[in-house]
C-alpha positions in Angstrom: 79.1 -22.4 -99.2 82.6 -21.1 -98.6 81.4 -17.6 -99.5 78.8 -17.5 -96.7 81.2 -19.2 -94.2 83.8 -16.5 -94.7 81.3 -13.8 -94.2 80.0 -15.3 -91.0 83.4 -15.6 -89.3 84.9 -12.3 -90.3 83.2 -10.0 -87.8 84.4 -11.9 -84.8 88.0 -12.0 -86.2 88.6 -8.5 -87.5 87.0 -6.3 -84.8 89.6 -5.8 -82.1 89.0 -4.1 -78.8 90.3 -0.5 -79.0 89.8 -0.1 -82.7 87.1 2.6 -82.0 87.8 4.6 -85.2 87.0 1.6 -87.5 83.4 0.6 -88.2 81.9 -1.9 -90.6 85.3 -3.3 -91.4 85.2 -5.4 -94.6 87.9 -7.7 -96.2 88.4 -7.0 -99.9 91.1 -9.5 -101.0 91.7 -13.1 -100.2 95.1 -14.5 -100.8 98.7 -13.4 -101.5 100.3 -10.1 -100.5 98.0 -7.1 -101.3 99.3 -3.7 -100.5 99.4 0.0 -101.3 95.7 0.3 -102.1 94.8 3.9 -103.0 91.4 5.4 -103.8 90.3 6.7 -107.2 89.2 10.4 -107.1 85.6 9.3 -107.1 86.1 6.9 -104.2 84.7 3.9 -106.0 87.9 2.0 -107.0 91.3 1.1 -105.5 94.5 0.7 -107.4 96.9 -1.8 -105.6 99.7 -4.3 -106.1 99.4 -8.0 -105.6 101.4 -11.2 -106.0 98.4 -13.5 -105.7 99.4 -16.6 -107.7 95.7 -17.5 -108.2 95.6 -14.4 -110.5 98.5 -15.7 -112.6 101.2 -13.3 -111.4 104.8 -14.3 -110.4 105.6 -11.0 -108.6 103.8 -7.8 -107.8 101.4 -6.5 -110.5 98.9 -3.6 -110.5 95.2 -4.2 -110.3 92.1 -1.9 -110.4 89.6 -3.1 -107.8 85.9 -2.2 -107.8 85.1 -1.7 -104.1 81.4 -2.5 -104.3 82.1 -5.8 -106.2 85.0 -6.9 -103.9 82.9 -6.2 -100.8 80.2 -8.6 -101.9 82.2 -11.4 -103.7 85.2 -13.2 -102.2 86.0 -14.8 -105.6 86.1 -11.4 -107.4 89.3 -10.9 -109.5 90.0 -7.3 -110.3 91.3 -6.5 -113.8 95.1 -6.1 -114.1 96.4 -2.7 -115.2 100.2 -3.5 -115.6 101.8 -5.5 -118.4 102.3 -8.7 -116.4 106.0 -8.4 -117.2 108.7 -7.4 -114.8 107.8 -6.2 -111.3 105.6 -3.2 -110.4 104.9 -1.0 -107.4 103.3 2.1 -106.2 100.2 2.8 -108.3 98.0 5.9 -108.0 95.1 7.4 -110.0 95.4 10.5 -112.1 92.6 13.0 -112.1 89.5 11.9 -114.0 89.4 8.2 -112.7 90.5 6.9 -116.1 94.3 6.5 -115.8 96.6 5.0 -113.3 100.3 5.6 -112.9 102.7 3.0 -111.5 106.4 2.0 -111.5 107.6 -1.0 -113.4 110.7 -2.8 -114.5 109.2 -4.4 -117.6 111.3 -2.4 -120.0 114.5 -3.9 -118.6 113.3 -7.5 -118.6 110.1 -9.5 -118.9 110.9 -11.7 -115.9 110.6 -10.6 -112.3 114.0 -9.1 -111.1 116.0 -11.3 -108.8 115.8 -10.5 -105.1 119.1 -9.8 -103.4 119.2 -11.1 -99.8 121.8 -10.6 -97.1 121.5 -13.0 -94.2 120.3 -11.5 -90.9 119.0 -8.3 -92.5 115.6 -7.1 -93.5 116.0 -5.2 -96.8 114.0 -3.6 -99.5 115.2 -3.8 -103.1 115.6 -0.5 -104.9 115.7 -1.7 -108.6 117.3 0.8 -110.9 115.2 -0.5 -113.7 112.0 1.0 -112.2 110.4 3.8 -114.2 107.0 5.5 -113.9 104.3 4.8 -116.5 100.7 5.7 -117.0 98.1 3.2 -118.1 94.5 3.4 -119.1 91.9 1.1 -117.3 92.3 -1.6 -120.0 96.0 -2.0 -119.2 97.3 0.0 -122.2 100.4 2.1 -121.3 99.7 5.6 -122.7 102.8 7.4 -121.4 106.2 7.0 -119.7 106.8 9.8 -117.2 110.5 9.0 -116.2 113.4 7.9 -118.4 116.4 8.9 -116.2 118.9 6.2 -115.1 118.2 4.9 -111.6 115.3 4.1 -109.4 112.1 6.1 -110.1 109.0 4.9 -108.1 106.7 5.7 -105.2 104.7 8.3 -107.2 101.6 9.9 -105.8 99.3 12.7 -107.2 98.3 15.9 -105.6 94.5 16.3 -104.9 94.8 19.6 -106.9 95.7 17.5 -109.9 98.7 19.5 -110.9 101.7 17.7 -109.5 103.2 14.3 -108.8 105.8 13.5 -106.1 108.1 10.5 -106.4 111.4 9.1 -105.1 114.5 8.8 -107.3 118.1 7.9 -107.1 119.1 9.8 -110.2 121.1 12.3 -108.1 122.9 9.5 -106.1 120.7 9.2 -103.1 117.0 8.3 -102.4 115.5 11.8 -102.7 112.0 13.2 -103.2 111.3 14.8 -106.6 108.2 16.5 -108.0 107.0 16.9 -111.6 104.0 18.3 -113.3 101.1 16.0 -114.0 102.4 15.5 -117.6 105.9 14.5 -116.4 107.5 17.9 -117.2 109.6 20.1 -114.8 111.1 17.3 -112.7 112.7 19.0 -109.6 114.6 17.6 -106.6 113.2 18.8 -103.3 115.1 16.9 -100.6 118.9 16.7 -100.3 119.9 15.1 -97.0 121.6 11.7 -96.9 119.1 9.0 -96.2 116.0 7.4 -97.7 113.2 10.0 -98.4 110.2 8.2 -99.8 106.6 7.2 -99.6 105.4 10.8 -99.9 101.8 12.0 -100.1 100.2 15.4 -100.5 98.1 17.2 -97.9 94.4 17.6 -98.8 95.0 21.2 -99.9 98.0 20.1 -102.0 100.4 22.5 -100.3 102.4 20.1 -98.2 104.0 16.6 -98.3 104.3 13.9 -95.7 106.9 11.2 -96.1 109.2 8.7 -94.3 112.9 9.3 -93.9 116.0 7.4 -92.6 118.8 9.6 -91.4 122.0 7.7 -90.8 124.1 9.7 -88.4 127.1 7.7 -87.1 130.0 6.8 -89.3 129.0 3.2 -89.2 125.4 3.9 -90.1 126.5 6.1 -93.0 128.9 3.5 -94.3 126.2 0.7 -94.2 123.6 2.9 -95.9 125.9 3.8 -98.7 127.1 0.2 -99.2 123.6 -1.1 -99.3 122.4 1.6 -101.7 125.3 0.8 -104.0 123.8 -2.8 -104.2 120.3 -1.4 -104.8 119.2 -2.1 -101.3 117.9 -0.2 -98.3 117.3 -1.3 -94.7 113.9 0.2 -93.6 114.4 -0.4 -89.9 114.9 3.1 -88.7 112.6 5.7 -90.2 110.7 8.7 -88.9 107.8 10.8 -90.4 108.5 14.3 -91.8 106.5 17.0 -93.5 107.6 19.8 -95.8 106.1 22.3 -98.3 105.7 21.1 -101.9 108.9 22.9 -102.8 110.9 21.2 -100.0 110.9 24.2 -97.7 109.9 24.2 -94.0 110.8 20.6 -93.5 109.7 19.3 -90.0 110.3 16.0 -88.2 106.9 14.9 -86.9 107.8 11.7 -85.1 110.8 10.8 -82.9 109.7 7.3 -81.9 112.5 5.1 -83.0 112.4 1.9 -85.1 110.3 2.0 -88.3 107.6 4.7 -88.8 106.4 4.7 -92.3 103.4 4.7 -94.8 102.1 8.1 -93.6 99.0 9.8 -94.9 97.2 13.0 -94.0 93.9 12.9 -92.2 91.2 14.8 -94.2 91.6 17.8 -92.0 95.3 18.1 -92.9 96.0 18.5 -89.2 96.7 14.9 -88.4 98.8 12.1 -89.9 98.0 8.3 -89.8 101.0 6.0 -90.3 102.3 2.5 -89.5 104.9 1.9 -86.7 106.6 -0.8 -84.7 108.1 1.6 -82.2 106.0 0.0 -79.4 107.0 -3.6 -80.2 109.6 -5.7 -78.4 109.7 -8.2 -81.3 110.2 -5.7 -84.1 107.6 -7.2 -86.5 104.4 -5.8 -84.9 103.2 -3.0 -87.0 100.1 -1.1 -86.0 98.4 2.1 -87.3 98.9 5.2 -85.2 97.7 8.8 -85.6 99.6 11.9 -84.6 99.0 15.7 -84.8 101.1 17.3 -87.5 103.0 19.2 -84.8 104.1 15.9 -83.3 101.7 15.8 -80.3 98.8 13.6 -79.5 100.0 10.1 -80.5 97.1 7.6 -80.6 97.0 4.0 -81.5 94.4 3.1 -84.2 94.7 -0.7 -84.6 95.6 -3.6 -82.3 94.4 -6.6 -84.2 97.1 -8.9 -85.9 100.8 -8.0 -86.2 100.8 -6.2 -89.5 98.7 -3.2 -90.4 100.1 -0.6 -92.9 99.4 1.5 -96.0 96.4 3.5 -94.6 94.6 5.9 -96.9 91.5 8.0 -96.4 88.9 8.2 -99.2 88.6 11.5 -100.9 85.5 12.3 -98.8 87.2 11.3 -95.6 84.5 8.7 -94.7 86.5 5.5 -95.4 89.9 4.1 -94.5 91.6 1.4 -96.5 94.7 -0.4 -95.3 96.6 -3.7 -95.6 96.6 -6.2 -92.7 97.4 -9.9 -92.0 94.4 -10.2 -89.7 92.1 -13.2 -90.5 94.7 -14.9 -92.8 94.0 -18.3 -91.2 97.6 -19.0 -90.3 99.0 -18.2 -93.7 101.4 -15.4 -94.5 98.8 -13.5 -96.6 98.3 -9.8 -96.3 94.9 -8.5 -97.5 93.1 -5.3 -98.1 90.5 -4.1 -95.6 88.1 -1.1 -95.8 86.2 0.5 -92.9 84.0 3.4 -92.2 86.1 6.0 -90.4 84.8 7.4 -87.0 86.6 10.5 -85.7 
């Protein structure tokens, strides 16, 4: 009964006026915080992180979701890919659909790492125990890609299947690095003070899009360095940038203020979809926006609920998956949604 009731109320709740680019919107998860869902190369599966306690997790772990099954069954539990130890983040499929990389702290400790909080500040933890691993679809780790001291996470894979981009603190700041698909030839490609992260490749594999904070005043620089020394970062002022895969031709795409993040290239490579609260008077109102790669033509994509983020287009460009707290029935849950994309 509950299954049919949910399906009957979703359409009236998740279709917002003005969301003209989204059609046949479907909810894929039901409970907890579900985020950073990314398509497999064949477009049939999603890797994502979840802290859904009904699945037996204590903090974020990585799951492999069958889109067809999840769209038909609200009780579907996707198989876990990570070790169920430590904390994980930022999963992504490798070419061939049979392996998933992700960052995990499980080597440092079996328990979830403690969260550091500073009253009055919204902060992200940058655990120096994160390293990047590769697992098969049965949850067996087959390779460790990073072993340097410091935070190594936020890894994504080029559509060409040759390179991985990730964020690391190994050089003293949160910088972008690239490596070959097998973990060799790890090279730093950004070097300005500030948080460079959440990078994705363009469809042709020649460019990267990413988020950056750029502290400028003496006070901003001091705060940034003090927080980073504690393994923390304040993600409240970030803009979207692009650059070539080697770090050259860096360009600031947005200049909107507040937090602009979770960017991803449109299938044409000429536009970028991202999450932003620049329009909000309250701060915590994140909607999806799209902008031309040259910084023109800003367009709002979502307007339903107060949190929409982590958008990703399917490999064929026909679908969009994202996280949203729409239809969470007054809870704090953030779930995964998938829609047909209409240009």
